[in-house]
C-alpha angles and dihedrals in degrees: 000000000000114000094010131111114247136159092279091058089078104013133064128159089220103034129125089264092065112121141144116290112272095022104177091222091067098250119138134200095252109046119107090213135026108273102198109154091354094303091148092053090053092055089075103019094058094144093057091041089057087063098166091054095044098037091240132146111294117259131204090020120137098189095114129053107239109224122237091238088068091062092042087059092055106276114149116234117233125220085275114045096227097042114118113227134163091267091055087082105013129065114196095205126026097016115171099204139052118277086034091286118167089240139010114280105188088113092037090254092147094048095051093046087078101017095054097155091058094058088082084082092072112107093010125110088268088063092092092198085083102033104033105017095164095051122116131198126232090276088060090246119151118224091256088060101038099039123220093298093048092061088076105014134050123183097222135042096356125184091250145326121333087043088279114196100190131078112273127211124212118274137067102355094211094059094037089067089066095037092061084082104013099045123114093242098050118109094227123104093227133128109297124206094223130208094297112051138144112286116260134193089035130124122241110254088249139356089254092058096077132063113245089233090065111077126220122215141203120237091266091057099256116142113245135158089228095051136105136264108271134172092273093050085083099020129066097199094197099054126059099193120035090201099047135040092193096054104089098169098218136227097286097039115109111220127225138183093292096062130359093128092298119158091221125026109252103194086109091035091251091139094051092046091052086079104014097051092148088069093057096103088074088077091065096045143078089263088072094096091191082077104032103031109012093166094054116112134204126222090279088059090246121144118222090261090059100036097040122233092289093047092063089076105013132044124182096223135034093010121176094241144333118321084049087271115196100191134074116264124222098218090230127112124001120328097256093048088053090056091054095042091052083085102016096068134103093268099031135104090264098044088134090064109053131156095236124212095294118050143136113297117263133185090039131124121232101216094083088058092047088239125146125191143182090215116104120268125199140208126229092277096052097259118142112246136164094235096041134116137273110260135163094278091052086082100018130064102199092200099054122061098186118028094200106032120040109222109248103163099045109179091214093235135098107287123203110234135203140185091300096063130354093130091297117159089224129019112253096199141098083011130027094247098142099043090042090062089075104011098050097160092052094058090072084086090079110105095013130109088268089061098094090201082079106033106026113007092165096052115114133211125223091281091056093252124144118220091262089058098039100034123230092290094047091060089074106014130048116205091199134023098013111169087208126067097198109089087337084274114209098197137061110275112255122236114270134177117260091249093054127094117257089238087068086064088063092058093042090057086080103017096066138083115294093017133103096269099041091129089060104056115140114232088223127006109167134101117216106278098221092056101087116194127216117205099172091116090049100046097121104119092197093057119100091229096053115131120182121220121210135206109254097229107029102032092227120140117263135170097235124043144083131313114258134176097280091049087077102018130062103202092199102053125057097203127023088213096060125049095202143103121275127265095253093248134104102253135189108235133220139192092292097047130023092109090291113166094220143355096201123135086217096064127138093271091072091067090073105015101042114191090356090065099094091051093051090045093052095047098035093124096042112093092195097052098039114099093227119048123227117271113271095220116059126186119187129207108247 
């Protein structure tokens, strides 16, 4: 029998393995070689013995505790009880299963004898006997031959690490295990990850950013505390329901955020928050649609109760777009605005909170305005970048209701916000912190007579907000839903003569009878209409003698036009000599304060009035001292 294996291949009555019966080292009287811990097996099965090279089941490891039932079935114990050797699974004589296994393995009975936790896979969707019954592994074994474990794992000569029994493509090995079924190019009608899916093979931003219950893995799929986020960081591929071993789901059962082989149930977004803990304040806010819009559904047709609060807007696989977006986009405006308006539209979940026709500019860069900011800017794809544009989430953090005080006793109902919360990145009351981030020179209004906290705390803007609710800026300007286009004006326009500029109506909205500044109404406030002024030579905004000129109808700045209130007054700064906030007291002004724009002798008046300029400037509002009296006939704009 030349070249064939026969009894004498392993046995010899006089071989080196001969020893007295019952030798404690494991030798017998009939082995040709010593067979301690399956040494003799490894003489021929060198490929399998070199398990790391051949991607075979590990040998000589003691990481797992081998159960007693394994030895009762015929497994041979090594010199250390928990050491895995060839004869842990194979019995040379008297084997009960194919491949001389100590027991039959067509239902993976041998596998789950040691790997007991993994037997939760049986009868779930990952038991391919139900979902892909015609599938075969790389050893051309049908599922009836390989058993449920053998569909994905084979003990010898696997396709890769983790004893993988399916063809692997190039790429990150850890994710390729899953993509052998869930990849876009696979022939199976299984759940695909899509173009937009949660990043994998990436490190958490810090070690503190991931729950200790969620494992990290190296690229080869080995668990390590210094590893990366992989598919099975979030998924336990052997267990359908993280809360129940008995719930198997079943072939026709559609999964949701409470099961779907997740390591942690996510119907309350606990899984998401395990890593993204800084987004947790969303749960106690109006953006938790389980509270404010429980019937709303994402693109997977999941309600907030099924998707979890995070899943309303973000899904880890098959998202609509970047940012793992879970809602349909309109295709209008910039990308980030579309994300916000997917709810904040006339038919959306947030139809009660719309932008209106007049609102703060978005999708604009700040460099052309010579503005710098510490607020985040974004590119056209929603990525944060230093030279990006102003978008909705430049000012708003959609995950945090109150930037200063985390909500602890959330009433679980829709709460009306104001300038102190409302998902703002910075509170804008009682100080103009948010607006100041970009409009630094306008924040000097705080603490002055134009800070209505001081002079008219009960006055309300067009939205019915007091200054405490709107903030100092919101008294006069509405970021959203302003009925007025000019300066996003937050108050009713005041009455002005037909020959006056419309910007005068802004000032008159307070400086008129029945309004907050009725004790400060100029007796006369107009410059002769036919006397057009040219400020081209004085257009340096940084100069102390700068005076802006405004278009009479639109209120936009021009170089040639008539003088109006803000030509001489800067409503945001009490004194032109001090770029600072006010004192917090109601003060009586003088010729060097009173929100005057300049006190220079070289102001714009001198261009026409020469040496008489300072006199006319000083007595501009005095009808007795002015050279030209006020017109006798006055017609007001109704």
